[in-house]
C-alpha positions in Angstrom: 157.9 109.0 62.3 158.0 109.0 58.5 160.4 106.8 56.6 159.5 108.2 53.2 161.7 110.0 50.7 160.4 113.3 49.5 161.7 115.4 46.5 161.5 119.0 45.5 158.4 118.1 43.5 156.6 116.5 46.4 153.3 117.9 47.6 151.6 117.2 51.0 148.4 118.4 52.5 147.9 117.9 56.2 144.6 118.9 57.7 144.2 121.4 54.8 147.7 122.8 55.1 149.5 122.6 51.8 153.2 121.9 51.9 155.5 122.0 48.9 158.9 120.4 48.5 161.0 118.1 50.6 162.5 120.8 52.8 159.1 122.3 53.8 157.5 118.9 54.4 160.4 117.6 56.5 160.6 120.8 58.5 156.9 120.6 59.3 157.2 117.0 60.4 160.2 117.7 62.6 158.4 120.7 64.2 155.5 118.5 65.5 155.2 118.9 69.2 154.3 115.4 70.4 156.8 113.0 71.8 155.3 109.7 70.7 152.8 108.4 68.3 151.3 105.0 67.9 149.6 103.9 64.6 147.0 101.2 64.5 146.5 100.5 60.8 143.2 98.8 59.9 143.1 99.0 56.1 145.7 99.4 53.4 144.6 99.6 49.7 147.1 100.0 46.8 146.9 100.3 43.1 149.6 100.6 40.4 149.7 103.9 38.5 150.1 104.0 34.7 153.6 105.4 35.0 155.0 102.6 37.3 154.1 104.3 40.7 151.8 103.2 43.4 148.7 104.8 44.8 148.2 103.9 48.5 145.3 104.5 50.9 145.8 103.9 54.6 143.1 104.1 57.3 143.4 103.5 61.0 143.7 105.1 64.4 146.5 106.9 65.9 147.3 107.9 69.5 149.5 110.9 70.2 151.3 110.9 73.6 148.8 109.8 76.2 145.7 111.3 74.4 142.7 109.5 73.1 143.0 107.7 69.7 141.9 109.5 66.6 140.7 107.9 63.3 142.9 109.0 60.3 143.2 108.5 56.6 146.3 108.9 54.5 146.6 108.7 50.8 149.9 109.0 48.9 151.4 108.4 45.5 154.8 106.8 45.3 156.5 107.9 42.1 159.0 105.5 40.5 162.5 106.8 39.8 164.9 104.2 38.5 164.9 101.4 41.1 163.5 103.6 43.8 160.4 105.6 44.8 159.7 109.0 46.3 156.4 110.4 47.7 155.0 112.6 44.9 151.7 113.4 46.6 150.4 112.8 50.1 147.2 113.8 51.9 146.7 113.2 55.6 143.4 113.8 57.6 142.2 113.1 61.0 138.6 111.9 60.6 137.3 111.8 64.1 133.7 113.0 64.1 132.9 115.2 67.1 129.5 116.2 68.5 128.6 119.9 68.1 
């Protein structure tokens, strides 16, 4: 699912759940219960940060297993370390509006 590199300093928030450090983030991702996911990315915006990293915002829709697609937004900061990057911060939210 994810092809990012996380570090012990990495922070991720998924639907309000705060995860700290590579081991907690990767364990949470590995414990997700779905079998397949399909991303339909509609927008990607990126900006350089003052310390050589990259701020990225991704919006689109995703479909989990055979369910209906959900809108999502994902924002992350890639931190430069030498000739490589790791995910320093990441926020993921489903943004499907549902009627009450």
